[in-house]
C-alpha positions in Angstrom: 18.4 -7.0 24.7 17.6 -3.8 26.6 19.0 -1.7 23.7 16.7 -3.6 21.3 13.7 -3.1 23.5 14.4 0.7 23.9 14.8 1.2 20.2 11.6 -0.7 19.4 9.7 1.3 22.1 10.9 4.6 20.8 10.0 3.9 17.2 6.7 2.4 18.2 5.8 5.5 20.2 6.5 7.7 17.2 3.7 6.0 15.3 1.1 7.0 17.9 -0.7 10.3 17.2 -0.4 11.5 20.7 -1.4 15.1 21.5 -1.0 16.0 25.1 -2.4 19.5 24.5 -5.7 18.3 23.2 -6.6 14.9 24.6 -10.1 15.1 23.1 -8.7 15.4 19.6 -6.4 12.4 20.3 -9.4 10.4 21.5 -11.4 11.3 18.4 -8.6 10.2 16.1 -8.2 6.9 18.0 -11.9 6.3 17.8 -12.0 7.1 14.1 -9.1 4.8 13.4 -10.6 1.9 15.4 -13.9 2.4 13.8 -12.5 2.2 10.3 -10.4 -0.8 11.4 -13.5 -2.5 12.6 -15.5 -1.8 9.4 -12.6 -3.2 7.3 -12.6 -6.3 9.4 -16.4 -6.6 9.1 -16.2 -6.4 5.3 -13.5 -9.1 5.2 -15.5 -11.3 7.5 -18.6 -11.2 5.3 -16.5 -11.9 2.2 -14.7 -14.8 3.9 -18.0 -16.2 5.2 -19.4 -16.1 1.7 -16.3 -17.8 0.3 -16.1 -20.5 3.0 -19.8 -21.3 2.5 -19.2 -21.9 -1.2 -16.2 -24.1 -0.6 -18.1 -25.9 2.2 -20.7 -27.1 -0.3 -17.9 -28.8 -2.3 -16.3 -30.1 1.0 -13.2 -28.0 0.3 -13.5 -25.3 3.0 -9.8 -25.6 3.8 -9.1 -24.0 0.4 -10.5 -20.7 1.7 -7.8 -20.6 4.4 -5.2 -21.4 1.8 -6.4 -18.6 -0.4 -6.5 -16.0 2.3 -3.1 -17.1 3.5 -1.4 -17.0 0.1 -3.0 -13.7 -1.0 -2.6 -11.9 2.3 1.1 -12.8 2.2 1.4 -11.5 -1.3 -0.5 -8.4 -0.3 1.9 -7.8 2.6 4.8 -8.3 0.2 3.3 -5.8 -2.3 2.8 -3.2 0.5 6.3 -3.7 1.9 8.3 -4.0 -1.3 9.1 -0.3 -1.6 9.9 0.4 2.1 13.5 1.5 2.2 13.9 2.0 6.0 16.9 -0.1 6.9 19.7 2.1 5.5 18.0 5.4 4.9 16.7 7.4 7.9 17.5 10.6 9.7 18.7 8.9 12.8 21.4 6.8 11.1 24.3 9.0 12.3 22.9 9.1 15.8 22.4 5.4 16.1 25.8 4.6 14.7 27.4 6.9 17.2 25.8 5.0 20.1 27.4 1.9 21.7 24.8 -0.3 20.0 25.8 -3.1 17.6 24.7 -3.1 14.0 22.7 -6.3 14.4 20.6 -4.6 17.2 19.9 -1.6 15.0 18.9 -3.7 12.1 16.8 -6.0 14.2 14.9 -3.0 15.7 14.2 -1.7 12.2 13.0 -5.1 11.0 10.8 -5.4 14.0 9.1 -2.1 13.3 8.3 -3.2 9.8 7.1 -6.6 11.1 4.7 -4.9 13.6 3.2 -2.8 10.9 2.7 -5.9 8.7 1.3 -7.8 11.7 -1.4 -5.2 12.1 -2.5 -5.8 8.5 -2.4 -9.6 8.8 -4.6 -9.4 11.9 -7.2 -7.3 10.1 -7.2 -9.8 7.2 -6.8 -13.2 8.8 -8.7 -12.8 12.1 -12.1 -12.2 10.3 -11.3 -15.2 8.1 -10.6 -17.4 11.1 -13.8 -16.2 12.8 -15.8 -17.0 9.7 -14.3 -20.4 9.4 -15.0 -21.2 13.1 -18.6 -19.9 12.7 -19.2 -22.3 9.9 -16.9 -25.2 10.6 -16.5 -26.7 14.1 -13.0 -26.1 15.4 -10.8 -27.8 18.1 -8.5 -26.3 20.7 -5.5 -27.3 18.6 -6.9 -25.4 15.6 -7.4 -22.2 17.7 -3.8 -22.6 19.0 -2.4 -23.0 15.5 -4.4 -20.0 14.3 -2.9 -17.8 17.1 0.6 -19.0 16.2 0.1 -18.4 12.5 -1.0 -14.8 13.0 2.5 -14.0 14.4 4.4 -16.1 11.8 2.6 -15.1 8.6 4.1 -11.6 8.3 7.7 -12.8 8.7 8.5 -14.3 5.3 6.9 -11.4 3.3 8.7 -8.9 5.4 12.1 -10.7 4.9 11.6 -10.9 1.1 10.5 -7.3 0.8 13.4 -6.0 2.9 15.9 -8.2 1.1 14.8 -7.0 -2.3 14.8 -3.3 -1.1 18.3 -3.8 0.4 19.7 -5.3 -2.8 18.3 -2.3 -4.8 19.8 0.1 -2.2 23.2 -1.6 -2.3 23.3 -1.5 -6.1 22.0 2.1 -6.4 24.4 3.4 -3.7 27.3 2.8 -6.1 26.0 5.3 -8.7 26.0 9.1 -8.7 22.3 9.5 -9.4 21.1 7.1 -6.7 17.5 8.0 -6.7 17.1 7.7 -10.5 18.8 4.3 -10.4 16.6 3.3 -7.5 13.4 4.3 -9.3 14.5 2.4 -12.5 15.3 -0.8 -10.6 11.9 -0.6 -8.8 10.1 -0.1 -12.1 11.9 -3.1 -13.6 10.9 -5.1 -10.5 7.3 -4.1 -11.0 7.4 -5.1 -14.7 8.9 -8.5 -13.7 6.1 -9.0 -11.1 3.4 -8.3 -13.7 5.1 -10.7 -16.2 5.3 -13.4 -13.5 1.6 -13.0 -12.7 0.7 -13.3 -16.4 3.0 -16.4 -16.7 1.5 -18.0 -13.6 -2.1 -17.6 -14.8 -1.3 -18.8 -18.2 0.3 -22.0 -16.8 -2.7 -22.7 -14.5 -4.2 -26.1 -15.4 -7.6 -26.7 -13.9 -8.6 -30.3 -13.5 -12.3 -30.5 -13.3 -12.1 -34.0 -11.9 -9.9 -32.9 -9.0 -10.6 -29.2 -8.4 -9.2 -29.3 -4.9 -5.7 -30.4 -5.9 -5.7 -28.0 -8.8 -6.4 -25.0 -6.6 -4.0 -26.3 -3.9 -1.3 -26.5 -6.5 -2.0 -23.0 -7.7 -1.9 -21.5 -4.2 1.3 -23.4 -3.5 2.9 -22.0 -6.6 2.0 -18.5 -5.5 3.5 -19.1 -2.1 5.2 -22.4 -1.4 4.6 -22.3 2.3 0.9 -22.6 1.7 1.1 -26.4 1.8 2.6 -26.4 5.3 0.2 -23.8 6.5 -2.8 -25.7 5.4 -1.5 -29.0 6.8 -0.7 -27.3 10.1 -4.3 -25.9 10.5 -6.5 -28.5 8.9 -4.6 -31.7 9.7 -2.9 -30.4 12.9 0.4 -31.7 11.5 3.2 -30.9 14.0 5.9 -31.4 11.4 4.4 -28.8 9.1 4.1 -26.4 12.1 7.8 -26.8 12.9 8.8 -26.3 9.2 6.5 -23.3 9.0 8.1 -21.7 12.1 11.6 -22.9 11.4 11.8 -21.5 7.9 10.5 -18.2 9.0 13.0 -17.6 11.8 15.9 -19.0 9.8 15.2 -16.5 7.1 15.3 -13.7 9.6 18.7 -14.9 10.9 20.1 -15.0 7.3 18.7 -11.5 6.5 20.2 -9.9 9.6 23.7 -11.4 8.7 23.3 -10.1 5.1 22.3 -6.6 6.2 25.1 -6.4 8.8 27.7 -7.0 6.0 26.6 -4.0 4.0 25.2 -1.7 6.7 28.2 0.6 7.3 29.3 0.7 3.7 25.8 1.6 2.3 24.9 4.1 5.0 28.1 6.0 4.3 27.2 6.4 0.7 23.5 7.3 0.8 22.3 10.7 2.0 21.0 11.2 5.5 17.6 12.2 4.1 16.1 10.9 0.9 14.0 14.1 0.6 15.4 17.4 -0.5 14.7 20.3 1.8 12.4 22.7 0.4 13.2 26.4 0.6 9.8 28.1 0.7 11.5 31.6 0.8 12.4 31.1 -2.9 8.7 30.7 -3.9 7.7 33.1 -6.7 5.5 35.9 -5.7 4.1 36.2 -9.3 2.3 32.9 -9.2 2.4 31.4 -5.7 0.0 28.5 -6.4 2.0 27.4 -9.4 5.2 27.6 -7.4 3.7 25.5 -4.6 2.6 22.9 -7.2 6.1 22.7 -8.7 7.6 22.3 -5.2 5.3 19.4 -4.4 5.8 17.8 -7.8 9.6 18.0 -7.4 9.3 16.4 -4.0 7.3 13.5 -5.4 9.5 12.9 -8.5 12.6 13.3 -6.4 11.8 10.5 -4.0 11.5 6.9 -5.4 9.6 5.8 -2.2 7.1 8.7 -2.5 6.6 8.2 -6.2 6.2 4.4 -6.3 4.1 4.1 -3.2 1.7 6.9 -3.8 1.4 6.6 -7.6 1.5 2.8 -7.8 -2.0 2.6 -9.3 -1.0 5.1 -12.0 2.1 3.2 -12.9 0.2 -0.1 -13.1 -2.4 1.4 -15.5 0.4 2.8 -17.7 2.3 -0.4 -17.7 -0.8 -2.4 -18.5 -1.6 -0.2 -21.5 1.9 -0.6 -22.8 1.9 -4.4 -22.3 -1.3 -4.7 -24.4 0.5 -3.4 -27.4 2.9 -6.4 -27.3 0.5 -9.0 -25.9 -2.9 -10.0 -27.3 -5.0 -11.0 -24.3 -7.4 -12.9 -26.5 -4.6 -15.4 -27.3 -3.4 -15.9 -23.7 -4.9 -19.0 -22.2 -6.5 -19.2 -18.7 -6.9 -15.4 -18.5 -10.4 -14.7 -17.2 -10.9 -11.7 -19.4 -10.8 -10.9 -23.1 -10.5 -7.7 -25.1 -14.2 -7.1 -25.2 -14.6 -7.6 -21.5 -11.7 -5.2 -20.8 -13.2 -2.6 -23.0 -16.6 -2.8 -21.3 -15.1 -2.5 -17.8 -12.3 -0.1 -18.8 -13.8 2.9 -16.8 -13.9 0.7 -13.7 -10.3 -0.5 -14.2 -9.3 3.2 -14.2 -11.5 3.9 -11.2 -10.0 1.0 -9.1 -6.4 2.0 -9.8 -7.0 5.7 -9.4 -8.4 5.1 -5.9 -5.1 3.5 -5.0 -3.1 6.7 -6.1 -3.0 9.4 -3.5 0.1 11.6 -2.9 -2.0 13.8 -0.6 -2.4 11.2 2.1 1.1 12.1 3.2 1.6 15.5 1.6 1.2 17.5 4.8 3.2 15.0 7.0 6.0 14.9 4.4 6.7 18.6 5.1 8.3 17.5 8.4 10.6 20.2 9.8 9.6 22.5 6.9 6.1 22.8 8.1 6.8 25.7 10.5 8.4 27.6 7.6 5.3 27.1 5.6 3.1 28.4 8.4 5.3 31.4 8.9 5.0 32.6 5.4 2.0 34.7 4.2 0.4 31.7 2.6 -3.3 31.0 3.2 -4.3 27.4 4.0 -6.6 27.5 0.9 -3.5 27.9 -1.3 -1.7 25.1 0.5 -4.4 22.5 0.2 -5.3 23.6 -3.3 -1.7 23.2 -4.5 -1.4 19.7 -3.0 -4.8 18.6 -4.4 -4.0 20.0 -7.9 -0.5 18.3 -7.9 -2.1 14.9 -7.2 -5.0 15.6 -9.6 -2.7 16.6 -12.4 -0.6 13.5 -12.0 -3.7 11.3 -12.2 -5.1 13.1 -15.2 -1.8 13.0 -17.1 -1.0 9.4 -16.4 -4.5 8.2 -17.1 -5.1 10.2 -20.3 -1.7 9.0 -21.7 -2.7 5.4 -20.7 -6.1 5.8 -22.3 -4.5 7.0 -25.5 -2.2 3.9 -25.5 -5.2 1.6 -24.8 -6.9 3.0 -28.0 -3.9 1.9 -30.0 -4.4 -1.8 -29.1 -8.1 -2.0 -28.4 -11.2 -1.0 -30.4 -12.7 1.4 -27.8 -15.9 3.3 -28.7 -16.3 7.0 -28.4 -18.9 6.5 -25.6 -16.4 4.3 -23.5 -13.7 6.9 -24.0 -16.0 9.7 -22.7 -17.1 7.6 -19.7 -13.5 6.8 -18.9 -12.5 10.4 -19.1 -15.4 11.3 -16.8 -14.5 8.8 -14.2 -10.8 9.8 -14.4 -11.7 13.4 -13.6 -14.3 12.8 -10.9 -12.5 10.0 -9.1 -9.1 11.7 -9.4 -10.6 14.9 -7.8 -12.2 12.8 -5.0 -9.1 10.8 -4.0 -6.9 13.9 -4.1 -9.1 15.8 -1.7 -10.0 12.7 0.4 -6.3 11.8 1.0 -5.6 15.4 2.1 -8.5 15.4 4.6 -7.3 12.2 6.1 -3.7 13.4 6.4 -5.0 16.7 8.0 -6.8 14.6 10.6 -3.8 12.3 11.2 -0.6 14.3 10.6 2.9 13.0 11.6 5.3 15.9 11.4 8.1 14.4 13.5 9.6 11.5 11.6 13.1 10.0 11.1 12.4 8.3 7.7 10.1 9.4 4.9 8.7 5.9 4.6 7.0 6.4 8.1 4.6 9.0 6.7 4.4 7.5 3.2 3.4 3.9 4.1 3.4 3.4 7.9 1.3 6.3 9.2 -2.3 6.2 10.2 -3.2 8.6 7.4 -1.7 6.4 4.7 -3.2 3.2 6.3 -6.7 4.7 6.4 -6.5 6.1 2.9 -5.2 2.9 1.3 -7.6 0.5 3.0 -10.7 2.6 2.8 -10.0 3.4 -0.9 -9.3 -0.2 -1.6 -12.6 -1.3 -0.1 -14.4 1.5 -1.9 -12.8 0.4 -5.2 -13.8 -3.2 -4.6 -17.3 -2.2 -3.8 -17.8 0.0 -6.8 -16.0 -2.2 -9.3 -17.4 -5.6 -8.2 -21.2 -5.5 -7.6 -24.5 -6.3 -9.2 -25.1 -2.8 -10.6 -22.1 -2.3 -12.8 -24.0 -3.5 -15.9 -26.8 -1.0 -15.4 -27.1 2.1 -17.7 -25.7 5.2 -16.3 -23.7 3.5 -13.5 -20.5 5.3 -14.3 -22.4 8.6 -14.5 -24.0 8.1 -11.1 -20.6 7.2 -9.5 -19.0 10.3 -11.1 -21.8 12.5 -9.8 -21.5 11.0 -6.3 -17.7 11.7 -6.4 -18.3 15.3 -7.3 -20.9 15.8 -4.5 -18.6 14.2 -1.9 -15.7 16.3 -3.2 -17.7 19.5 -2.7 -18.5 18.5 0.9 -14.8 17.8 1.6 -13.9 21.1 0.1 -16.3 22.8 2.5 -14.7 20.8 5.3 -11.2 22.0 4.4 -12.3 25.7 4.2 -13.9 25.5 7.7 -12.9 22.8 10.1 -9.8 21.9 8.2 -8.5 25.5 8.3 -8.9 25.5 12.1 -7.0 22.2 12.4 -4.3 23.5 10.2 -3.8 26.7 12.2 -3.5 24.7 15.4 -1.0 22.3 14.0 2.7 22.5 15.1 5.9 20.5 14.6 
């Protein structure tokens, strides 16, 4: 038990952006992180309160809890699905040389992923619970069950995500080109998930005479444990509570046994580091900027974790455009949109998914031990940040323009809509590329054992993902989207903010960069 506690403590400490040399900077970063965390929680609270009020009128307020539970679990699963941190990390050789059992090592890694997911569940579910308590009177047993549920909810999504990732790792470890096989399997998984969501929506049967049972059945189909969760909270059913807890902990036990079987075999076959070391001394002097862009692009394409986590929005828009060639959404039942609606809101679809695509949110941290080499070379910070921004921007423009061209093959898109879509692609792509870099500059993590720590589990990636997600929701779902010139005003705002961020990078950002060290 002491070994497990020490491993968890060491890994947890590595997530904290501590800076003993400059305590004021550490305090500022902590304050900024907590402020954003609070604002996200406030946004979710207002949304949950609005939803619960609507269900309360129909005397179905419990459905709001079911909906938040089901979709927060799916959200956790979606965020965790590409986290390959069990078999592939820099400290594998060190850990295996210590007198620590495989199960303890695996449990410590699972617990680290669980803690990260718990943080996300708290920010989603606590505002929902507070909104529910504010509108509906609650008992002490309800409060107790809410507290218990916070710690239990992340378990099953974490187990499923790690299990899927582990299976993909075990399969790809048997091939010569492990990373290519890994990427292909993950893309196939993404395609299957999209097909499943389409199939689930098409089979939704809404009974207007019994809407409550219809929605309950739908949420239970998304996540079968929803039934026991709702019964535990609303009806204070002890049996449901025991099933909810029992299934969660039994799944962890089975997962640890499964991982223990393949742990040594797989870790012997995979490389110590999933990222290739970059030799900056080989950069071309003829075109330094182009060389830096190529190096960053190779790093992204050479890492399945980096590519799929940072470019997920781009992959989704490309897959969606391809699927529409084979499926006519006008003929799919129970889909809330048709081709005309999709055409009208196409710029906003691109906007929302582009804001979820930022390789720059971890592009500085991903340098790791190579960072000191980068600073030793006669390369100005302007060339460094420009290469990273342009790399992300070019990926966005390339993916989106190709997707837009495919959309035009299946949809009758007007010339005006195409122009507005291209405008929003350029402006939002430029913004998210610069914004992600600024956040990573403020919250760098240069000492890491696994690339996934900076790609998905760092403060920079957390802030970038959630703030961009909220911004995308706010811009794509409000009362002004039907007004003339809305896309133009958004694009102009993105350009203005981008210019401000560029000024920040060239002044304050440059000072931060010069003071950074591994």
